[in-house]
C-alpha positions as CSV (number, residue, x, y, z in Angstrom):
1,M,5.9,7.6,-19.5
2,D,5.0,6.5,-16.0
3,R,2.1,8.3,-14.3
4,V,1.0,7.9,-10.6
5,R,-2.6,8.9,-9.9
6,L,-5.3,8.2,-7.4
7,A,-7.2,5.0,-8.3
8,T,-10.9,5.0,-9.1
9,A,-13.5,2.3,-9.1
10,A,-12.9,2.0,-12.9
11,D,-9.4,0.5,-12.0
12,G,-11.0,-2.5,-10.4
13,A,-10.4,-4.9,-13.2
14,A,-6.8,-3.9,-13.7
15,V,-6.1,-4.1,-9.9
16,A,-7.9,-7.5,-9.7
17,S,-5.7,-8.8,-12.6
18,I,-2.5,-7.7,-10.8
19,Y,-3.6,-9.1,-7.5
20,A,-5.0,-12.5,-8.6
21,P,-1.6,-14.3,-9.1
22,A,-0.5,-13.2,-5.6
23,V,-3.7,-14.8,-4.2
24,R,-3.8,-17.9,-6.4
25,D,-0.1,-18.8,-6.8
26,T,1.7,-17.6,-3.7
27,A,1.5,-17.2,0.1
28,I,2.1,-13.4,-0.2
29,S,-1.6,-12.8,0.2
30,F,-3.6,-14.8,2.8
31,E,-6.8,-14.5,0.7
32,A,-7.9,-17.9,-0.7
33,V,-9.8,-16.7,-3.8
34,P,-8.8,-13.8,-6.0
35,P,-11.4,-11.0,-5.6
36,A,-13.4,-10.2,-8.7
37,A,-13.2,-6.8,-10.4
38,D,-16.3,-5.4,-8.7
39,E,-15.0,-6.4,-5.3
40,M,-11.7,-4.6,-6.0
41,S,-13.7,-1.5,-7.2
42,A,-15.5,-1.5,-3.9
43,R,-12.3,-1.8,-2.0
44,I,-10.8,1.1,-3.9
45,T,-13.8,3.2,-3.2
46,A,-14.0,2.4,0.5
47,T,-10.2,2.8,1.1
48,S,-10.0,6.1,-0.9
49,S,-12.3,7.9,1.5
50,F,-9.7,7.3,4.3
51,A,-6.3,7.1,2.6
52,P,-4.8,7.1,-0.9
53,W,-5.1,4.1,-3.2
54,L,-2.6,4.8,-6.1
55,V,-2.0,3.2,-9.5
56,L,1.0,3.6,-11.7
57,T,0.3,3.6,-15.4
58,R,2.7,3.0,-18.2
59,G,1.0,4.1,-21.3
60,D,-2.6,2.8,-21.0
61,E,-1.6,-0.1,-18.7
62,V,-1.9,-0.2,-15.0
63,A,1.5,-1.6,-14.0
64,G,1.0,-1.6,-10.2
65,Y,-0.8,-0.2,-7.2
66,A,-0.3,0.8,-3.6
67,Y,-2.6,1.7,-0.8
68,A,-2.9,2.4,2.9
69,A,-5.5,0.9,5.1
70,R,-6.5,1.3,8.7
71,H,-4.1,-0.5,11.1
72,R,-6.9,-1.3,13.5
73,E,-10.4,0.0,14.2
74,R,-10.0,1.4,17.7
75,A,-9.7,5.3,17.9
76,A,-6.2,5.4,19.3
77,Y,-4.9,3.6,16.2
78,Q,-6.2,6.2,13.8
79,W,-2.8,7.8,13.1
80,S,-1.3,4.4,12.0
81,V,-1.8,2.7,8.6
82,D,-0.9,-0.6,7.0
83,V,0.6,-0.3,3.5
84,S,0.7,-2.7,0.6
85,V,2.1,-2.6,-3.0
86,Y,1.6,-5.0,-5.9
87,V,3.1,-4.9,-9.3
88,A,2.1,-6.7,-12.5
89,A,4.5,-9.5,-13.4
90,A,5.5,-7.8,-16.6
91,H,6.8,-4.8,-14.6
92,H,8.6,-6.5,-11.8
93,R,12.0,-4.9,-11.0
94,G,11.1,-1.9,-13.1
95,G,10.8,0.7,-10.3
96,V,7.0,0.5,-10.1
97,A,6.8,-0.4,-6.4
98,R,9.5,2.2,-5.4
99,T,7.7,5.0,-7.3
100,L,4.3,4.1,-5.8
101,Y,5.7,4.0,-2.3
102,Q,7.6,7.3,-2.7
103,V,4.3,9.0,-3.6
104,L,2.2,7.1,-1.0
105,F,4.4,8.0,1.9
106,R,4.5,11.7,1.0
107,L,0.7,11.8,0.8
108,L,0.2,9.9,4.1
109,A,2.5,12.3,5.9
110,L,0.5,15.3,4.5
111,Q,-2.7,13.6,5.8
112,G,-1.2,13.6,9.3
113,F,-0.4,9.9,9.7
114,H,2.5,9.1,12.0
115,T,3.3,5.5,11.3
116,A,3.1,3.0,8.4
117,H,3.3,-0.7,9.0
118,A,3.9,-3.5,6.5
119,G,3.0,-7.1,7.1
120,I,5.1,-9.5,5.0
121,A,4.4,-13.2,4.6
122,L,7.7,-14.9,5.1
123,P,10.0,-15.7,3.4
124,N,9.8,-12.8,0.9
125,P,13.3,-11.3,0.6
126,A,12.4,-9.0,-2.2
127,S,9.6,-7.3,-0.2
128,V,11.7,-7.2,2.9
129,A,14.5,-5.4,0.9
130,L,12.1,-3.0,-0.6
131,H,10.6,-2.0,2.7
132,E,13.9,-1.7,4.5
133,S,15.2,0.5,1.7
134,F,12.6,3.0,2.7
135,G,13.6,2.8,6.4
136,F,11.1,0.3,7.6
137,A,12.5,-1.5,10.7
138,P,11.5,-5.0,11.7
139,I,9.3,-5.0,14.9
140,G,8.2,-8.6,15.2
141,I,6.9,-11.9,13.7
142,Y,3.6,-13.7,14.1
143,P,4.8,-17.3,13.8
144,A,2.6,-19.8,12.0
145,V,-0.2,-17.3,11.9
146,G,-1.7,-18.4,8.6
147,W,-2.2,-21.7,6.7
148,K,-1.8,-21.5,2.9
149,H,-0.6,-23.8,0.1
150,G,-0.1,-26.7,2.6
151,A,2.0,-25.0,5.2
152,W,1.9,-22.7,8.2
153,R,3.1,-19.2,7.3
154,D,4.8,-16.6,9.4
155,V,4.1,-12.9,9.0
156,G,6.8,-10.4,9.8
157,W,5.9,-6.8,10.7
158,W,7.9,-3.7,9.8
159,R,7.4,-0.1,10.9
160,L,8.2,3.3,9.3
161,P,7.8,6.6,11.1
162,L,6.1,9.2,8.8
163,R,6.2,12.0,11.3
164,P,7.9,12.5,14.7
165,T,6.1,10.7,17.4
166,T,7.1,13.3,20.0
167,E,4.4,15.5,18.6
168,A,0.8,15.3,19.7
169,P,-1.2,14.2,16.6
170,A,-3.3,16.7,14.7
171,P,-6.7,15.7,13.3
172,L,-6.2,13.6,10.1
173,R,-7.3,15.1,6.8
174,S,-8.9,12.9,4.1
175,P,-7.8,12.7,0.5
176,A,-10.9,14.6,-0.5
177,E,-10.0,17.4,1.9
178,L,-6.5,17.7,0.4
179,A,-7.4,17.3,-3.2
180,G,-7.2,21.0,-4.0
181,V,-4.2,21.7,-1.9
182,A,-1.0,22.5,-3.8
183,A,1.2,20.4,-1.5
184,W,-1.0,17.3,-2.1
185,N,-0.9,17.8,-5.9
186,D,2.8,18.4,-5.9
187,A,3.4,15.2,-3.8
188,L,1.3,13.2,-6.2
189,A,3.1,14.5,-9.2
190,R,6.7,14.6,-8.0
191,R,9.1,11.7,-8.8
192,D,12.3,11.0,-6.9
193,G,15.4,10.0,-8.8
């Protein structure tokens, strides 16, 4: 049975294992060297104080992960996040990314975030289709912004509103502040069809 939960530093090795092929073998990630397990543990810990980092487990195996990160550091950007999802090769096309994103977007809305952004190294039709299936709309392309695997790579950007932008934003709440709130726990546990 699939289970989505908040990641912990102990998930660093599993997350590093899932991420390594994207770094090493593709232009999906612009990192040059796959991060080691301890680096991924540190990233999980740092990110989790701000926004959710989720893992989906199938049995005892971590099948994928998704997280949100700060869009930019300046204060006016604080209600916007960048999101990412990665799935272990053995679980591609098995609904892992969809389930992780369903939960992540609910949690982000509860925290008070207004907009999620996704940067996608192009071409990547599967990622574009996934994001657009959630309502992400394309907002622009950075042409030839990165060099990887012997070629210049474009990055497209997509945007998903999480809350109406006609409202003034409320202060954001951290995952730790929401951990005991019923709506948070319900959003984490609920699965969409």
